[in-house]
PDB file of the backbone (N, CA, C, O) and the ligand in Angstrom, with CONECT records:
HET     ZN  A 101       1
ATOM      1  N   MET A   1      88.092 148.978  -3.505  1.00  0.00           N
ATOM      2  CA  MET A   1      87.698 147.601  -3.188  1.00  0.00           C
ATOM      3  C   MET A   1      87.081 146.947  -4.424  1.00  0.00           C
ATOM      4  O   MET A   1      86.376 147.593  -5.199  1.00  0.00           O
ATOM      5  N   ILE A   2      87.362 145.653  -4.591  1.00  0.00           N
ATOM      6  CA  ILE A   2      86.854 144.916  -5.748  1.00  0.00           C
ATOM      7  C   ILE A   2      85.427 144.431  -5.483  1.00  0.00           C
ATOM      8  O   ILE A   2      85.134 143.881  -4.421  1.00  0.00           O
ATOM      9  N   CYS A   3      84.554 144.641  -6.453  1.00  0.00           N
ATOM     10  CA  CYS A   3      83.171 144.171  -6.355  1.00  0.00           C
ATOM     11  C   CYS A   3      83.119 142.660  -6.626  1.00  0.00           C
ATOM     12  O   CYS A   3      83.669 142.199  -7.626  1.00  0.00           O
ATOM     13  N   PRO A   4      82.466 141.885  -5.752  1.00  0.00           N
ATOM     14  CA  PRO A   4      82.387 140.439  -5.975  1.00  0.00           C
ATOM     15  C   PRO A   4      81.617 140.068  -7.243  1.00  0.00           C
ATOM     16  O   PRO A   4      81.895 139.034  -7.851  1.00  0.00           O
ATOM     17  N   ARG A   5      80.654 140.896  -7.649  1.00  0.00           N
ATOM     18  CA  ARG A   5      79.802 140.522  -8.782  1.00  0.00           C
ATOM     19  C   ARG A   5      80.388 140.916 -10.132  1.00  0.00           C
ATOM     20  O   ARG A   5      80.302 140.138 -11.081  1.00  0.00           O
ATOM     21  N   CYS A   6      80.991 142.123 -10.246  1.00  0.00           N
ATOM     22  CA  CYS A   6      81.465 142.546 -11.566  1.00  0.00           C
ATOM     23  C   CYS A   6      82.980 142.743 -11.617  1.00  0.00           C
ATOM     24  O   CYS A   6      83.513 143.111 -12.664  1.00  0.00           O
ATOM     25  N   ASP A   7      83.679 142.509 -10.518  1.00  0.00           N
ATOM     26  CA  ASP A   7      85.139 142.589 -10.443  1.00  0.00           C
ATOM     27  C   ASP A   7      85.699 143.973 -10.749  1.00  0.00           C
ATOM     28  O   ASP A   7      86.891 144.104 -11.025  1.00  0.00           O
ATOM     29  N   SER A   8      84.873 144.994 -10.706  1.00  0.00           N
ATOM     30  CA  SER A   8      85.376 146.362 -10.888  1.00  0.00           C
ATOM     31  C   SER A   8      85.960 146.861  -9.566  1.00  0.00           C
ATOM     32  O   SER A   8      85.514 146.479  -8.484  1.00  0.00           O
ATOM     33  N   ASN A   9      86.950 147.709  -9.684  1.00  0.00           N
ATOM     34  CA  ASN A   9      87.548 148.275  -8.467  1.00  0.00           C
ATOM     35  C   ASN A   9      86.837 149.577  -8.105  1.00  0.00           C
ATOM     36  O   ASN A   9      87.469 150.618  -7.922  1.00  0.00           O
ATOM     37  N   THR A  10      85.508 149.497  -8.005  1.00  0.00           N
ATOM     38  CA  THR A  10      84.711 150.701  -7.757  1.00  0.00           C
ATOM     39  C   THR A  10      83.789 150.537  -6.556  1.00  0.00           C
ATOM     40  O   THR A  10      82.849 151.313  -6.384  1.00  0.00           O
ATOM     41  N   ALA A  11      84.050 149.536  -5.728  1.00  0.00           N
ATOM     42  CA  ALA A  11      83.191 149.338  -4.548  1.00  0.00           C
ATOM     43  C   ALA A  11      83.719 150.157  -3.380  1.00  0.00           C
ATOM     44  O   ALA A  11      84.927 150.271  -3.169  1.00  0.00           O
ATOM     45  N   GLU A  12      82.790 150.718  -2.635  1.00  0.00           N
ATOM     46  CA  GLU A  12      83.152 151.554  -1.489  1.00  0.00           C
ATOM     47  C   GLU A  12      82.270 151.210  -0.304  1.00  0.00           C
ATOM     48  O   GLU A  12      81.161 150.699  -0.459  1.00  0.00           O
ATOM     49  N   LYS A  13      82.780 151.500   0.873  1.00  0.00           N
ATOM     50  CA  LYS A  13      81.954 151.286   2.058  1.00  0.00           C
ATOM     51  C   LYS A  13      80.836 152.303   2.072  1.00  0.00           C
ATOM     52  O   LYS A  13      81.057 153.501   1.895  1.00  0.00           O
ATOM     53  N   LEU A  14      79.637 151.808   2.285  1.00  0.00           N
ATOM     54  CA  LEU A  14      78.469 152.688   2.318  1.00  0.00           C
ATOM     55  C   LEU A  14      78.171 153.122   3.754  1.00  0.00           C
ATOM     56  O   LEU A  14      77.934 154.303   4.008  1.00  0.00           O
ATOM     57  N   LEU A  15      78.182 152.179   4.684  1.00  0.00           N
ATOM     58  CA  LEU A  15      77.905 152.538   6.077  1.00  0.00           C
ATOM     59  C   LEU A  15      78.351 151.433   7.030  1.00  0.00           C
ATOM     60  O   LEU A  15      78.651 150.309   6.628  1.00  0.00           O
ATOM     61  N   ASP A  16      78.380 151.802   8.310  1.00  0.00           N
ATOM     62  CA  ASP A  16      78.684 150.867   9.392  1.00  0.00           C
ATOM     63  C   ASP A  16      77.400 150.570  10.163  1.00  0.00           C
ATOM     64  O   ASP A  16      76.437 151.334  10.110  1.00  0.00           O
ATOM     65  N   ALA A  17      77.403 149.445  10.881  1.00  0.00           N
ATOM     66  CA  ALA A  17      76.299 149.174  11.801  1.00  0.00           C
ATOM     67  C   ALA A  17      76.214 150.345  12.771  1.00  0.00           C
ATOM     68  O   ALA A  17      77.224 150.735  13.357  1.00  0.00           O
ATOM     69  N   PRO A  18      75.032 150.905  12.948  1.00  0.00           N
ATOM     70  CA  PRO A  18      74.909 152.164  13.702  1.00  0.00           C
ATOM     71  C   PRO A  18      75.357 152.087  15.163  1.00  0.00           C
ATOM     72  O   PRO A  18      75.919 153.052  15.680  1.00  0.00           O
ATOM     73  N   LYS A  19      75.121 150.967  15.830  1.00  0.00           N
ATOM     74  CA  LYS A  19      75.417 150.950  17.270  1.00  0.00           C
ATOM     75  C   LYS A  19      76.851 150.540  17.584  1.00  0.00           C
ATOM     76  O   LYS A  19      77.552 151.226  18.328  1.00  0.00           O
ATOM     77  N   ASP A  20      77.288 149.406  17.006  1.00  0.00           N
ATOM     78  CA  ASP A  20      78.571 148.859  17.439  1.00  0.00           C
ATOM     79  C   ASP A  20      79.561 148.607  16.301  1.00  0.00           C
ATOM     80  O   ASP A  20      80.622 148.022  16.518  1.00  0.00           O
ATOM     81  N   LYS A  21      79.216 149.045  15.094  1.00  0.00           N
ATOM     82  CA  LYS A  21      80.088 148.836  13.938  1.00  0.00           C
ATOM     83  C   LYS A  21      80.468 147.367  13.761  1.00  0.00           C
ATOM     84  O   LYS A  21      81.575 147.052  13.325  1.00  0.00           O
ATOM     85  N   SER A  22      79.539 146.473  14.103  1.00  0.00           N
ATOM     86  CA  SER A  22      79.813 145.034  14.009  1.00  0.00           C
ATOM     87  C   SER A  22      79.709 144.534  12.570  1.00  0.00           C
ATOM     88  O   SER A  22      80.125 143.412  12.281  1.00  0.00           O
ATOM     89  N   TRP A  23      79.168 145.335  11.672  1.00  0.00           N
ATOM     90  CA  TRP A  23      79.153 144.983  10.251  1.00  0.00           C
ATOM     91  C   TRP A  23      79.248 146.257   9.436  1.00  0.00           C
ATOM     92  O   TRP A  23      79.016 147.359   9.934  1.00  0.00           O
ATOM     93  N   GLU A  24      79.601 146.078   8.148  1.00  0.00           N
ATOM     94  CA  GLU A  24      79.687 147.195   7.216  1.00  0.00           C
ATOM     95  C   GLU A  24      78.899 146.826   5.967  1.00  0.00           C
ATOM     96  O   GLU A  24      78.758 145.647   5.643  1.00  0.00           O
ATOM     97  N   VAL A  25      78.390 147.823   5.271  1.00  0.00           N
ATOM     98  CA  VAL A  25      77.727 147.590   3.994  1.00  0.00           C
ATOM     99  C   VAL A  25      78.567 148.262   2.915  1.00  0.00           C
ATOM    100  O   VAL A  25      79.007 149.402   3.066  1.00  0.00           O
ATOM    101  N   PHE A  26      78.780 147.528   1.820  1.00  0.00           N
ATOM    102  CA  PHE A  26      79.557 148.034   0.692  1.00  0.00           C
ATOM    103  C   PHE A  26      78.661 148.145  -0.530  1.00  0.00           C
ATOM    104  O   PHE A  26      77.689 147.402  -0.670  1.00  0.00           O
ATOM    105  N   LEU A  27      78.990 149.069  -1.402  1.00  0.00           N
ATOM    106  CA  LEU A  27      78.198 149.290  -2.610  1.00  0.00           C
ATOM    107  C   LEU A  27      79.134 149.463  -3.799  1.00  0.00           C
ATOM    108  O   LEU A  27      80.113 150.206  -3.731  1.00  0.00           O
ATOM    109  N   CYS A  28      78.821 148.769  -4.889  1.00  0.00           N
ATOM    110  CA  CYS A  28      79.604 148.897  -6.119  1.00  0.00           C
ATOM    111  C   CYS A  28      79.036 150.031  -6.959  1.00  0.00           C
ATOM    112  O   CYS A  28      77.833 150.077  -7.217  1.00  0.00           O
ATOM    113  N   GLN A  29      79.905 150.948  -7.386  1.00  0.00           N
ATOM    114  CA  GLN A  29      79.472 152.097  -8.186  1.00  0.00           C
ATOM    115  C   GLN A  29      79.296 151.733  -9.658  1.00  0.00           C
ATOM    116  O   GLN A  29      78.844 152.566 -10.444  1.00  0.00           O
ATOM    117  N   THR A  30      79.643 150.509 -10.044  1.00  0.00           N
ATOM    118  CA  THR A  30      79.507 150.090 -11.442  1.00  0.00           C
ATOM    119  C   THR A  30      78.222 149.301 -11.671  1.00  0.00           C
ATOM    120  O   THR A  30      77.452 149.619 -12.578  1.00  0.00           O
ATOM    121  N   CYS A  31      77.983 148.264 -10.847  1.00  0.00           N
ATOM    122  CA  CYS A  31      76.796 147.414 -11.073  1.00  0.00           C
ATOM    123  C   CYS A  31      75.764 147.550  -9.958  1.00  0.00           C
ATOM    124  O   CYS A  31      74.718 146.903 -10.007  1.00  0.00           O
ATOM    125  N   TRP A  32      76.045 148.388  -8.945  1.00  0.00           N
ATOM    126  CA  TRP A  32      75.141 148.686  -7.833  1.00  0.00           C
ATOM    127  C   TRP A  32      74.849 147.479  -6.957  1.00  0.00           C
ATOM    128  O   TRP A  32      73.854 147.455  -6.233  1.00  0.00           O
ATOM    129  N   PHE A  33      75.721 146.476  -7.023  1.00  0.00           N
ATOM    130  CA  PHE A  33      75.616 145.365  -6.086  1.00  0.00           C
ATOM    131  C   PHE A  33      75.983 145.882  -4.698  1.00  0.00           C
ATOM    132  O   PHE A  33      76.918 146.670  -4.554  1.00  0.00           O
ATOM    133  N   SER A  34      75.252 145.441  -3.682  1.00  0.00           N
ATOM    134  CA  SER A  34      75.612 145.807  -2.312  1.00  0.00           C
ATOM    135  C   SER A  34      75.649 144.549  -1.466  1.00  0.00           C
ATOM    136  O   SER A  34      74.914 143.594  -1.718  1.00  0.00           O
ATOM    137  N   TRP A  35      76.509 144.556  -0.462  1.00  0.00           N
ATOM    138  CA  TRP A  35      76.633 143.396   0.404  1.00  0.00           C
ATOM    139  C   TRP A  35      77.117 143.832   1.774  1.00  0.00           C
ATOM    140  O   TRP A  35      77.703 144.900   1.952  1.00  0.00           O
ATOM    141  N   ARG A  36      76.847 142.959   2.731  1.00  0.00           N
ATOM    142  CA  ARG A  36      77.250 143.220   4.104  1.00  0.00           C
ATOM    143  C   ARG A  36      78.498 142.399   4.410  1.00  0.00           C
ATOM    144  O   ARG A  36      78.656 141.284   3.914  1.00  0.00           O
ATOM    145  N   SER A  37      79.364 142.952   5.216  1.00  0.00           N
ATOM    146  CA  SER A  37      80.633 142.288   5.527  1.00  0.00           C
ATOM    147  C   SER A  37      80.449 140.940   6.213  1.00  0.00           C
ATOM    148  O   SER A  37      81.339 140.091   6.156  1.00  0.00           O
ATOM    149  N   THR A  38      79.309 140.733   6.857  1.00  0.00           N
ATOM    150  CA  THR A  38      79.079 139.487   7.597  1.00  0.00           C
ATOM    151  C   THR A  38      78.489 138.382   6.735  1.00  0.00           C
ATOM    152  O   THR A  38      78.247 137.282   7.233  1.00  0.00           O
ATOM    153  N   GLU A  39      78.248 138.647   5.442  1.00  0.00           N
ATOM    154  CA  GLU A  39      77.692 137.604   4.582  1.00  0.00           C
ATOM    155  C   GLU A  39      78.757 136.577   4.229  1.00  0.00           C
ATOM    156  O   GLU A  39      79.953 136.798   4.418  1.00  0.00           O
ATOM    157  N   ASP A  40      78.284 135.441   3.709  1.00  0.00           N
ATOM    158  CA  ASP A  40      79.168 134.331   3.361  1.00  0.00           C
ATOM    159  C   ASP A  40      80.179 134.748   2.288  1.00  0.00           C
ATOM    160  O   ASP A  40      79.930 135.670   1.511  1.00  0.00           O
ATOM    161  N   GLU A  41      81.305 134.066   2.260  1.00  0.00           N
ATOM    162  CA  GLU A  41      82.334 134.373   1.257  1.00  0.00           C
ATOM    163  C   GLU A  41      81.836 134.201  -0.173  1.00  0.00           C
ATOM    164  O   GLU A  41      82.374 134.816  -1.094  1.00  0.00           O
ATOM    165  N   ALA A  42      80.824 133.380  -0.365  1.00  0.00           N
ATOM    166  CA  ALA A  42      80.244 133.221  -1.701  1.00  0.00           C
ATOM    167  C   ALA A  42      79.607 134.522  -2.180  1.00  0.00           C
ATOM    168  O   ALA A  42      79.342 134.689  -3.370  1.00  0.00           O
ATOM    169  N   VAL A  43      79.366 135.436  -1.255  1.00  0.00           N
ATOM    170  CA  VAL A  43      78.807 136.748  -1.605  1.00  0.00           C
ATOM    171  C   VAL A  43      79.878 137.834  -1.547  1.00  0.00           C
ATOM    172  O   VAL A  43      79.894 138.734  -2.387  1.00  0.00           O
ATOM    173  N   THR A  44      80.761 137.757  -0.576  1.00  0.00           N
ATOM    174  CA  THR A  44      81.690 138.865  -0.330  1.00  0.00           C
ATOM    175  C   THR A  44      83.039 138.736  -1.041  1.00  0.00           C
ATOM    176  O   THR A  44      83.723 139.739  -1.244  1.00  0.00           O
ATOM    177  N   ASN A  45      83.422 137.538  -1.415  1.00  0.00           N
ATOM    178  CA  ASN A  45      84.755 137.317  -1.994  1.00  0.00           C
ATOM    179  C   ASN A  45      84.662 137.171  -3.522  1.00  0.00           C
ATOM    180  O   ASN A  45      84.040 136.228  -4.010  1.00  0.00           O
ATOM    181  N   PRO A  46      85.272 138.092  -4.279  1.00  0.00           N
ATOM    182  CA  PRO A  46      85.190 138.022  -5.746  1.00  0.00           C
ATOM    183  C   PRO A  46      85.623 136.669  -6.312  1.00  0.00           C
ATOM    184  O   PRO A  46      85.081 136.218  -7.320  1.00  0.00           O
ATOM    185  N   ALA A  47      86.594 136.022  -5.670  1.00  0.00           N
ATOM    186  CA  ALA A  47      87.101 134.738  -6.178  1.00  0.00           C
ATOM    187  C   ALA A  47      86.132 133.597  -5.915  1.00  0.00           C
ATOM    188  O   ALA A  47      86.198 132.561  -6.577  1.00  0.00           O
ATOM    189  N   LYS A  48      85.232 133.777  -4.956  1.00  0.00           N
ATOM    190  CA  LYS A  48      84.303 132.697  -4.600  1.00  0.00           C
ATOM    191  C   LYS A  48      82.871 132.990  -5.023  1.00  0.00           C
ATOM    192  O   LYS A  48      81.984 132.159  -4.830  1.00  0.00           O
ATOM    193  N   TYR A  49      82.642 134.155  -5.592  1.00  0.00           N
ATOM    194  CA  TYR A  49      81.310 134.507  -6.094  1.00  0.00           C
ATOM    195  C   TYR A  49      81.009 133.626  -7.298  1.00  0.00           C
ATOM    196  O   TYR A  49      81.848 133.491  -8.188  1.00  0.00           O
ATOM    197  N   ASP A  50      79.825 133.025  -7.337  1.00  0.00           N
ATOM    198  CA  ASP A  50      79.476 132.071  -8.397  1.00  0.00           C
ATOM    199  C   ASP A  50      79.574 132.726  -9.785  1.00  0.00           C
ATOM    200  O   ASP A  50      78.945 133.750 -10.052  1.00  0.00           O
ATOM    201  N   GLU A  51      80.372 132.112 -10.650  1.00  0.00           N
ATOM    202  CA  GLU A  51      80.611 132.657 -11.998  1.00  0.00           C
ATOM    203  C   GLU A  51      79.309 132.912 -12.757  1.00  0.00           C
ATOM    204  O   GLU A  51      79.209 133.882 -13.509  1.00  0.00           O
ATOM    205  N   LYS A  52      78.313 132.047 -12.564  1.00  0.00           N
ATOM    206  CA  LYS A  52      77.093 132.202 -13.362  1.00  0.00           C
ATOM    207  C   LYS A  52      76.300 133.444 -12.965  1.00  0.00           C
ATOM    208  O   LYS A  52      75.405 133.864 -13.698  1.00  0.00           O
ATOM    209  N   PHE A  53      76.619 134.037 -11.809  1.00  0.00           N
ATOM    210  CA  PHE A  53      75.915 135.252 -11.401  1.00  0.00           C
ATOM    211  C   PHE A  53      76.766 136.506 -11.591  1.00  0.00           C
ATOM    212  O   PHE A  53      76.331 137.607 -11.252  1.00  0.00           O
ATOM    213  N   LYS A  54      77.967 136.348 -12.126  1.00  0.00           N
ATOM    214  CA  LYS A  54      78.823 137.524 -12.356  1.00  0.00           C
ATOM    215  C   LYS A  54      78.273 138.360 -13.504  1.00  0.00           C
ATOM    216  O   LYS A  54      77.611 137.847 -14.406  1.00  0.00           O
ATOM    217  N   LEU A  55      78.560 139.659 -13.453  1.00  0.00           N
ATOM    218  CA  LEU A  55      78.178 140.563 -14.533  1.00  0.00           C
ATOM    219  C   LEU A  55      79.438 141.162 -15.127  1.00  0.00           C
ATOM    220  O   LEU A  55      80.418 141.410 -14.425  1.00  0.00           O
ATOM    221  N   LYS A  56      79.397 141.392 -16.441  1.00  0.00           N
ATOM    222  CA  LYS A  56      80.517 142.053 -17.109  1.00  0.00           C
ATOM    223  C   LYS A  56      80.150 143.527 -17.299  1.00  0.00           C
ATOM    224  O   LYS A  56      79.129 143.829 -17.918  1.00  0.00           O
ATOM    225  N   PRO A  57      80.965 144.446 -16.776  1.00  0.00           N
ATOM    226  CA  PRO A  57      80.628 145.871 -16.879  1.00  0.00           C
ATOM    227  C   PRO A  57      80.346 146.318 -18.316  1.00  0.00           C
ATOM    228  O   PRO A  57      79.482 147.169 -18.529  1.00  0.00           O
ATOM    229  N   ALA A  58      81.049 145.767 -19.298  1.00  0.00           N
ATOM    230  CA  ALA A  58      80.839 146.184 -20.690  1.00  0.00           C
ATOM    231  C   ALA A  58      79.467 145.791 -21.206  1.00  0.00           C
ATOM    232  O   ALA A  58      78.998 146.345 -22.200  1.00  0.00           O
ATOM    233  N   GLU A  59      78.818 144.842 -20.543  1.00  0.00           N
ATOM    234  CA  GLU A  59      77.517 144.365 -21.020  1.00  0.00           C
ATOM    235  C   GLU A  59      76.343 144.930 -20.220  1.00  0.00           C
ATOM    236  O   GLU A  59      75.187 144.620 -20.508  1.00  0.00           O
ATOM    237  N   LEU A  60      76.636 145.755 -19.222  1.00  0.00           N
ATOM    238  CA  LEU A  60      75.548 146.248 -18.364  1.00  0.00           C
ATOM    239  C   LEU A  60      74.492 147.020 -19.157  1.00  0.00           C
ATOM    240  O   LEU A  60      73.301 146.922 -18.862  1.00  0.00           O
ATOM    241  N   ASP A  61      74.927 147.794 -20.169  1.00  0.00           N
ATOM    242  CA  ASP A  61      73.972 148.589 -20.940  1.00  0.00           C
ATOM    243  C   ASP A  61      73.041 147.733 -21.790  1.00  0.00           C
ATOM    244  O   ASP A  61      71.994 148.202 -22.235  1.00  0.00           O
ATOM    245  N   LYS A  62      73.424 146.476 -22.015  1.00  0.00           N
ATOM    246  CA  LYS A  62      72.596 145.607 -22.861  1.00  0.00           C
ATOM    247  C   LYS A  62      71.566 144.818 -22.066  1.00  0.00           C
ATOM    248  O   LYS A  62      70.710 144.149 -22.645  1.00  0.00           O
ATOM    249  N   LEU A  63      71.644 144.893 -20.755  1.00  0.00           N
ATOM    250  CA  LEU A  63      70.705 144.110 -19.948  1.00  0.00           C
ATOM    251  C   LEU A  63      69.294 144.666 -20.109  1.00  0.00           C
ATOM    252  O   LEU A  63      69.094 145.868 -20.288  1.00  0.00           O
ATOM    253  N   LEU A  64      68.326 143.761 -20.040  1.00  0.00           N
ATOM    254  CA  LEU A  64      66.935 144.165 -20.179  1.00  0.00           C
ATOM    255  C   LEU A  64      66.494 144.964 -18.959  1.00  0.00           C
ATOM    256  O   LEU A  64      66.946 144.729 -17.839  1.00  0.00           O
ATOM    257  N   ALA A  65      65.610 145.904 -19.205  1.00  0.00           N
ATOM    258  CA  ALA A  65      65.033 146.661 -18.103  1.00  0.00           C
ATOM    259  C   ALA A  65      64.010 145.785 -17.386  1.00  0.00           C
ATOM    260  O   ALA A  65      63.471 144.844 -17.969  1.00  0.00           O
ATOM    261  N   ILE A  66      63.753 146.093 -16.150  1.00  0.00           N
ATOM    262  CA  ILE A  66      62.708 145.386 -15.418  1.00  0.00           C
ATOM    263  C   ILE A  66      61.370 145.751 -16.051  1.00  0.00           C
ATOM    264  O   ILE A  66      61.085 146.934 -16.237  1.00  0.00           O
ATOM    265  N   PRO A  67      60.541 144.761 -16.388  1.00  0.00           N
ATOM    266  CA  PRO A  67      59.262 145.076 -17.051  1.00  0.00           C
ATOM    267  C   PRO A  67      58.378 145.957 -16.166  1.00  0.00           C
ATOM    268  O   PRO A  67      58.334 145.783 -14.948  1.00  0.00           O
ATOM    269  N   PRO A  68      57.686 146.890 -16.785  1.00  0.00           N
ATOM    270  CA  PRO A  68      56.785 147.746 -15.979  1.00  0.00           C
ATOM    271  C   PRO A  68      55.604 146.937 -15.451  1.00  0.00           C
ATOM    272  O   PRO A  68      55.234 145.912 -16.024  1.00  0.00           O
ATOM    273  N   ILE A  69      55.030 147.402 -14.375  1.00  0.00           N
ATOM    274  CA  ILE A  69      53.843 146.748 -13.815  1.00  0.00           C
ATOM    275  C   ILE A  69      52.647 147.166 -14.663  1.00  0.00           C
ATOM    276  O   ILE A  69      52.416 148.359 -14.857  1.00  0.00           O
ATOM    277  N   PRO A  70      51.881 146.192 -15.173  1.00  0.00           N
ATOM    278  CA  PRO A  70      50.720 146.554 -16.009  1.00  0.00           C
ATOM    279  C   PRO A  70      49.632 147.218 -15.161  1.00  0.00           C
ATOM    280  O   PRO A  70      49.617 147.089 -13.937  1.00  0.00           O
ATOM    281  N   PRO A  71      48.718 147.934 -15.837  1.00  0.00           N
ATOM    282  CA  PRO A  71      47.628 148.573 -15.078  1.00  0.00           C
ATOM    283  C   PRO A  71      46.780 147.517 -14.359  1.00  0.00           C
ATOM    284  O   PRO A  71      46.664 146.383 -14.822  1.00  0.00           O
ATOM    285  N   LEU A  72      46.205 147.893 -13.256  1.00  0.00           N
ATOM    286  CA  LEU A  72      45.356 146.965 -12.509  1.00  0.00           C
ATOM    287  C   LEU A  72      44.129 146.606 -13.324  1.00  0.00           C
ATOM    288  O   LEU A  72      43.578 147.445 -14.038  1.00  0.00           O
ATOM    289  N   LYS A  73      43.710 145.373 -13.216  1.00  0.00           N
ATOM    290  CA  LYS A  73      42.479 144.953 -13.885  1.00  0.00           C
ATOM    291  C   LYS A  73      41.294 145.557 -13.144  1.00  0.00           C
ATOM    292  O   LYS A  73      41.302 145.685 -11.919  1.00  0.00           O
ATOM    293  N   GLN A  74      40.286 145.920 -13.909  1.00  0.00           N
ATOM    294  CA  GLN A  74      39.046 146.408 -13.282  1.00  0.00           C
ATOM    295  C   GLN A  74      38.332 145.212 -12.671  1.00  0.00           C
ATOM    296  O   GLN A  74      38.188 144.170 -13.309  1.00  0.00           O
ATOM    297  N   SER A  75      37.892 145.369 -11.444  1.00  0.00           N
ATOM    298  CA  SER A  75      37.161 144.256 -10.832  1.00  0.00           C
ATOM    299  C   SER A  75      35.723 144.241 -11.355  1.00  0.00           C
ATOM    300  O   SER A  75      35.071 145.282 -11.442  1.00  0.00           O
ATOM    301  N   GLY A  76      35.248 143.063 -11.697  1.00  0.00           N
ATOM    302  CA  GLY A  76      33.900 142.935 -12.228  1.00  0.00           C
ATOM    303  C   GLY A  76      32.866 142.944 -11.110  1.00  0.00           C
ATOM    304  O   GLY A  76      33.221 142.955  -9.932  1.00  0.00           O
ATOM    305  N   THR A  77      31.599 142.939 -11.476  1.00  0.00           N
ATOM    306  CA  THR A  77      30.542 142.869 -10.464  1.00  0.00           C
ATOM    307  C   THR A  77      30.430 141.439  -9.960  1.00  0.00           C
ATOM    308  O   THR A  77      30.609 140.493 -10.728  1.00  0.00           O
ATOM    309  N   MET A  78      30.141 141.278  -8.702  1.00  0.00           N
ATOM    310  CA  MET A  78      30.082 139.925  -8.152  1.00  0.00           C
ATOM    311  C   MET A  78      28.674 139.429  -8.023  1.00  0.00           C
ATOM    312  O   MET A  78      28.455 138.304  -7.575  1.00  0.00           O
TER     313      MET A  78
HETATM  314 ZN    ZN A 101      79.951 145.591  -9.267  1.00  0.00          ZN2+
END
C-alpha cells in the first residue's frame, strides 16, 4: 500500500477495530505515518495529501530531532 505522506510502497495494515472491524489503522514502514481508514481523503489518499506536508524518503535522515526536554527549574522560596 502507498503511504499518503511519503509515497513509499511500504505501508501495511496495523490493526482492525477490535469489535466490528468498522475501521483499520495503517502504518508506513518508511516515515512511520499512521492513519485510520475512516479519515478524510486529505489524509488517506496519496494524491490528495497536501504537498506541503509530504516527506521525501531520501531526506528523512536530514530531519532535525525533536529537542530534548530541558531539566525542570528549581522552584524558589515563596
Ligand atoms: Zn510514509
